[in-house]
Structures are given as C-alpha cells and as structure tokens.
C-alpha positions in Angstrom: -63.9 7.7 -22.1 -64.9 4.2 -22.0 -61.9 3.7 -24.6 -59.5 5.7 -22.1 -59.7 3.0 -19.6 -58.0 0.4 -22.5 -55.3 2.3 -23.6 -54.2 3.4 -19.9 -54.1 0.3 -18.7 -52.5 -0.8 -22.3 -49.5 2.0 -21.6 -48.7 0.9 -18.2 -48.6 -2.3 -19.2 -45.8 -1.2 -22.0 -44.0 1.7 -18.9 -44.1 -2.1 -17.0 -42.8 -4.2 -19.0 -40.1 -1.9 -19.9 -39.8 -1.7 -16.6 -39.3 -5.6 -15.6 -36.1 -6.2 -18.8 -34.5 -2.4 -17.2 -33.9 -4.4 -14.5 -33.4 -7.4 -16.1 -30.4 -5.6 -17.9 -29.0 -3.8 -14.8 -29.1 -7.7 -13.0 -27.0 -9.3 -16.4 -24.8 -6.7 -16.2 -23.5 -7.4 -12.4 -22.9 -10.6 -13.5 -20.7 -12.8 -10.5 -17.0 -12.1 -10.4 -14.8 -14.6 -10.3 -10.6 -13.3 -10.0 -7.6 -14.6 -8.3 -5.6 -12.0 -6.8 -2.2 -12.0 -6.5 -0.4 -11.0 -3.8 3.0 -10.0 -2.5 3.0 -10.5 0.9 1.7 -14.5 2.4 -1.4 -14.5 3.9 -0.2 -15.4 7.1 2.4 -12.7 7.6 1.4 -10.0 10.1 -0.5 -7.2 8.3 0.5 -6.7 5.1 -0.5 -10.4 4.4 -3.6 -10.6 6.6 -4.7 -7.1 5.3 -5.3 -9.3 1.7 -6.6 -12.7 3.6 -8.7 -9.8 5.3 -10.0 -8.0 2.1 -10.6 -11.1 -0.1 -13.4 -12.0 3.1 -15.4 -9.3 3.4 -15.4 -9.1 -0.3 -16.9 -12.1 -0.2 -19.0 -11.8 2.9 -20.4 -7.6 1.5 -21.4 -8.9 -2.1 -23.2 -12.2 -0.9 -20.8 -14.6 -2.4 -21.5 -11.6 -6.2 -17.8 -11.3 -5.5 -14.9 -13.3 -5.0 -11.9 -12.3 -5.3 -9.3 -15.3 -4.7 -6.1 -14.5 -2.7 -3.0 -16.2 -4.5 -0.2 -17.0 -2.5 3.6 -15.1 -3.6 4.1 -17.0 -6.5 0.9 -18.8 -7.4 0.6 -17.3 -10.9 3.1 -15.1 -11.0 5.8 -14.3 -8.8 5.8 -11.2 -6.2 8.1 -8.3 -8.2 6.1 -9.5 -11.1 2.3 -8.8 -10.3 1.8 -5.4 -12.3 2.9 -7.1 -15.4 0.4 -9.3 -14.6 -2.5 -7.0 -13.8 -1.8 -4.9 -16.9 -1.8 -7.5 -19.0 -5.1 -9.4 -17.5 -2.4 -12.6 -17.1 -4.3 -11.5 -13.6 -7.2 -9.9 -13.0 -5.7 -8.1 -9.1 -3.2 -7.8 -6.8 -2.3 -7.0 -3.7 0.4 -4.9 -3.3 2.3 -1.3 -2.5 2.5 0.9 -5.0 5.9 1.6 -4.1 7.9 -1.9 -5.3 6.8 -0.5 -8.9 9.2 2.3 -8.7 11.5 0.9 -11.4 8.3 0.9 -13.5 6.6 4.4 -12.9 8.6 6.0 -9.9 5.6 8.4 -9.4 3.7 6.0 -7.9 6.6 5.3 -4.9 4.5 9.0 -3.6 1.4 6.7 -3.2 2.8 4.1 -0.6 5.4 6.1 1.6 7.9 9.6 1.7 10.7 9.7 3.6 10.1 12.2 6.0 6.3 13.0 5.3 2.6 12.3 6.2 1.3 10.7 9.4 -1.9 8.6 8.4 -4.5 11.5 8.7 -2.4 14.2 6.9 -1.7 11.6 4.1 -4.8 10.7 3.8 -6.3 13.8 3.6 -4.2 15.2 0.8 -5.3 11.5 -1.8 -9.0 11.6 -0.8 -9.4 15.9 -0.5 -6.4 16.9 -1.6 -6.4 15.5 -5.9 -4.1 12.3 -4.7 -6.5 9.9 -5.6 -7.2 11.5 -9.5 -3.4 11.6 -9.6 -3.5 8.4 -9.0 -5.6 6.9 -11.0 -4.8 8.8 -13.8 -0.8 7.0 -14.2 -2.7 3.4 -13.5 -5.2 4.0 -15.7 -2.2 5.5 -18.6 -1.3 1.0 -17.6 -4.3 -0.4 -18.4 -5.3 -0.6 -14.3 -7.7 0.4 -11.7 -6.4 0.6 -8.2 -7.8 1.1 -5.0 -6.3 1.7 -1.4 -6.4 -0.1 0.1 -4.6 -0.6 2.8 -2.8 1.8 5.1 -0.6 0.8 8.0 1.9 3.5 11.0 5.2 4.3 11.5 7.7 1.0 10.4 11.3 0.8 12.2 14.0 1.5 10.3 16.1 -1.4 10.2 17.7 -4.3 11.9 21.5 -4.0 12.4 24.5 -6.9 12.9 26.4 -4.6 15.0 25.0 -1.0 16.5 25.3 2.2 14.3 26.8 5.3 15.9 27.0 7.2 12.8 26.8 7.3 9.7 29.9 6.5 8.6 28.6 2.5 10.2 26.4 3.1 7.5 29.3 3.6 4.2 29.9 0.0 2.5 26.5 -1.4 4.2 25.1 -4.7 1.6 20.9 -3.7 2.9 17.5 -5.0 2.3 15.4 -1.2 1.8 12.5 -0.7 0.6 11.1 2.4 -2.3 12.2 6.6 -1.8 14.2 5.4 1.6 16.2 3.3 -0.4 17.7 6.1 -2.5 18.5 7.7 0.9 20.0 5.0 2.4 22.3 5.1 -0.8 22.9 8.7 -1.0 24.3 8.2 2.7 26.9 5.2 1.0 24.9 2.0 1.5 24.0 -0.5 -1.3 20.6 -1.3 -1.4 18.4 -4.2 -2.8 14.9 -4.7 -2.6 13.8 -8.3 -2.1 10.2 -9.2 -1.1 9.7 -10.3 2.1 10.2 -14.3 2.2 13.3 -13.6 0.8 14.8 -11.1 3.9 15.5 -13.4 6.4 17.6 -16.2 3.9 19.4 -13.5 2.5 20.6 -12.3 6.0 20.8 -15.3 7.6 23.8 -16.2 3.7 25.3 -12.8 5.2 23.9 -12.1 0.7 22.6 -9.0 2.6 24.2 -7.1 6.4 21.1 -5.4 6.8 17.6 -5.4 6.7 14.7 -3.1 6.9 10.6 -4.3 6.2 8.1 -3.1 8.2 6.7 -2.9 12.1 7.7 -5.0 15.4 5.1 -7.4 15.3 5.5 -8.1 11.6 9.9 -8.0 11.5 9.1 -10.6 14.7 7.4 -12.9 12.8 9.4 -13.1 10.3 13.0 -13.8 13.1 15.3 -10.8 12.0 16.4 -10.4 15.6 17.7 -14.2 15.4 20.2 -12.3 13.0 20.5 -9.4 13.8 19.3 -8.0 17.3 20.4 -3.9 17.0 16.8 -2.3 16.0 16.8 0.7 14.9 14.1 3.5 15.3 11.7 6.1 14.6 11.4 4.7 10.2 12.1 8.3 9.5 11.2 6.9 5.6 7.9 5.2 6.4 5.6 7.2 8.9 2.6 5.4 7.5 2.6 2.6 3.8 -0.4 3.1 1.8 -1.7 -0.6 0.5 -3.3 -1.0 -2.7 -5.7 -4.0 -4.5 -4.7 -3.3 -8.6 -7.4 -5.0 -10.7 -7.0 -5.1 -14.4 -9.1 -2.4 -16.1 -10.7 -3.8 -18.3 -12.0 -6.3 -15.8 -13.0 -3.7 -13.4 -14.7 -1.4 -16.1 -17.7 -4.9 -16.7 -18.7 -4.7 -12.9 -21.9 -3.1 -12.4 -21.6 0.9 -10.4 -22.7 -1.3 -6.6 -19.8 -4.3 -7.4 -17.2 -1.0 -7.2 -19.1 0.7 -4.2 -18.5 -3.0 -2.5 -15.5 -3.5 -3.6 -14.0 0.3 -2.3 -16.2 0.1 1.1 -14.1 -3.5 1.5 -11.1 -1.1 1.0 -12.1 2.0 2.9 -12.8 -0.4 5.9 -9.0 -2.1 4.9 -7.5 1.0 5.8 -9.8 1.5 8.5 -9.0 -1.7 10.2 -5.4 -1.2 9.1 -4.3 1.5 11.3 -6.2 0.6 14.6 -5.1 -3.4 14.4 -0.9 -1.8 13.9 -2.1 0.2 16.7 -2.8 -1.8 18.9 -0.8 -4.8 18.4 3.6 -3.0 18.7 3.7 -2.7 21.9 3.7 -6.9 23.5 6.1 -7.1 19.7 8.3 -5.3 21.5 8.6 -6.0 24.7 8.3 -10.3 23.0 12.0 -8.4 21.1 13.4 -7.2 23.8 12.7 -10.7 25.8 14.6 -11.8 23.7 18.1 -10.3 23.3 17.0 -7.5 20.6 18.2 -3.9 22.0 17.0 -1.2 21.1 18.0 2.5 19.3 16.7 5.4 18.5 18.3 7.2 15.5 20.2 10.7 17.4 18.9 14.2 16.1 22.3 14.6 14.1 21.6 11.4 12.1 18.0 12.1 11.1 19.6 15.2 9.8 21.9 14.0 7.8 18.7 11.3 6.8 17.1 14.3 5.6 19.6 15.9 4.0 20.9 13.5 1.9 16.4 12.7 1.6 16.6 16.1 -0.7 19.4 15.2 -3.0 17.3 12.9 -3.7 14.3 14.3 -4.0 15.4 16.8 -6.1 16.8 14.5 -8.6 13.4 12.6 -9.1 11.6 15.4 -9.3 13.5 14.8 -12.9 10.7 12.3 -13.8 7.8 14.5 -14.8 4.9 12.8 -13.3 6.4 12.6 -10.0 7.4 16.2 -10.2 3.5 16.2 -10.5 2.6 14.0 -7.7 5.8 15.9 -5.3 4.3 19.0 -5.8 0.5 18.1 -5.0 1.5 16.5 -2.0 4.3 19.6 -1.2 0.9 22.2 -1.5 -1.7 20.3 0.5 2.1 19.6 3.6 2.1 23.3 3.3 -1.2 24.3 3.8 -1.7 21.7 6.0 0.4 22.4 8.8 -1.5 25.5 9.5 -4.3 23.3 10.9 -1.6 20.8 12.0 0.6 23.5 14.0 -3.2 25.2 15.9 -4.9 21.7 16.1 -2.5 19.2 17.6 0.0 19.1 20.6 3.1 18.9 19.6 
C-alpha cells in the first residue's frame, strides 16, 4: 500500500508528459500558413474579385492570423488563365477562379462552374454537397495535384452585349463574341465564333472591334467594366449561367500538410463565401439595371423561340461532350439528381 501512491503518481506523471508531448506535436502540425493566392479576377471587380479579397480577409480573421492567404492580382505571378498549371505544379500556392476556365485541360470541370439551362443555386448546391458532386470534384482535381473548395457563388448572369439588336438566330451568325464555358459551345453551334478572354481584356477587344459582342457576368459587374460604352443592347436571361460557382484551388501537397483545424477554417470561410456571394448578388442587380438604363442601355429578353433554339443547340453540344468519359460521369450524376429533384421542385415551389 505504501508503494501504490508513488507508483500511481509516477504513472500519472508519465501520462501527463505523454499528453503534453502529444499536444506539442499537434501544435507543431498546425504551423502558420503563408500562401499566395493568384486570382483570375481583379480585386476591385464587383463580386468576382471582391469575393476573393473577402476570402483573404476572413481566413486571416477566423484563424487569428495563423493562416494568411495573400490575394494576388491577375498577372502578378502568372497570367490569369495559367493559374491551374501554376497551382498544380506548386509554382503558386493557391488560386481563386472558376472551374469553367479550365475546359481545355479538364472538360468535366465545366460542370462545376455553370450549366446551360442548368440548375438554380439551391438545386446546384444540393447536388454538389449531397448528390455526389463534391466527391467527383475532388476526384478530378486530385488527379492534377490540386485540392479545391467551392468558395463563392453568384446567381443568374446576363447573356450578352451586342452593338445591334438581335432579332433572330440568323443575326448571330458570323459574329465574333467573347463567351464562357459550355455556353460558348452552344453559341458556336448557332454560328458564332467565340473566344475566352479574361475580364480585363474584354473591353479593349470590344472597343477595338477584335470582338463584336460579349457576355461576362451580372449587371452590377458588367456596369463596372463599362461595356455599355461600346454596346447598348443587353440580353436576358442568362440561359448559359443560371448560377455560377467559384473555387479556391490549393496545391494538394501543401493542403495535405495543413492541420484538420486549418482545413476546417478554410472550408468554413469558403462556405460562408457562397452564402455571401449569393445574397450580395441578388441585392445589387436592380440598382445596376436602373443605372444602365439611365445610360441608354436597351434591355431585351430573348423570345421563347430563340431560347428554344439555344436549348436545342445545347442538346447537340452536351451529346458531343459526353464522348469524354469523365464529363459523362459527372453529367450522369447531375442529371440523375435533377430528375429526382423535380419531384420536390414541382410540389414545393411556385412555378
């Protein structure tokens, strides 16, 4: 009995030492993070850039400064449309962009950006987080040495700025137009010559006549870029982008070195960015539309017959895209979810 207390005390001391050592090891794993995040959008650009700046600020805030991811303007480290390769190789720690910009490298990633005649934000997010989309997203990015988090979302976009009124699909034939993602392939199907330009390159191209027309984003964003100064006909709805996702790409090796707490902090900030982007976007469009009209912009809605032609062209495009097995795998997942979702949508929502 007299030896029991010393033995117990010694055992407790050993256990305490082990716990402290474990704690120190855990603290060592959670090293301060100092990364550069190359954006494809200027930090001053409404939503597309300001959401990236907000991610920089919020991650520093929620981590109490332990994680600092510095927003870098387009071209500061690499050109805007070279961010994917730079993050994959580790030349840049992270990138803020949209998956749709990497169609030439990974066609399936377009389905995690925007889908023509596709889902509105609630349905899109439901598929991503609860319908298998996230697992496919990670599987694709991880093959390229990137881990990515959906880190922003905006509601419907406009579908184009034109110098002249478009009265039929024939008026589109032969036009040179900046267009994004899968929607660009639809426009090509109806006779438009498309090219993908980064945001900062669009206005000069439109002004110089290198392109005849453009789409880019929502009224508040397009207003900021000044397209109304060279094209006065503005078309809705954005059939090609009813909702658009943005992501924070991170070099996978560097991401894997983060502690679980750090990963959770980044994930939480990105989730909050989705919420913020959606509600801010919905709140700022009507004032922008009014200002555009005051500047002489003519607002148009595509007639049903033209929307039907765009949708028919989309059917041809998506059939062609499914020749890529990875694209087909993601498309099948999204379509299965959407078919099931109609059971709820048709009952729960007003038409």
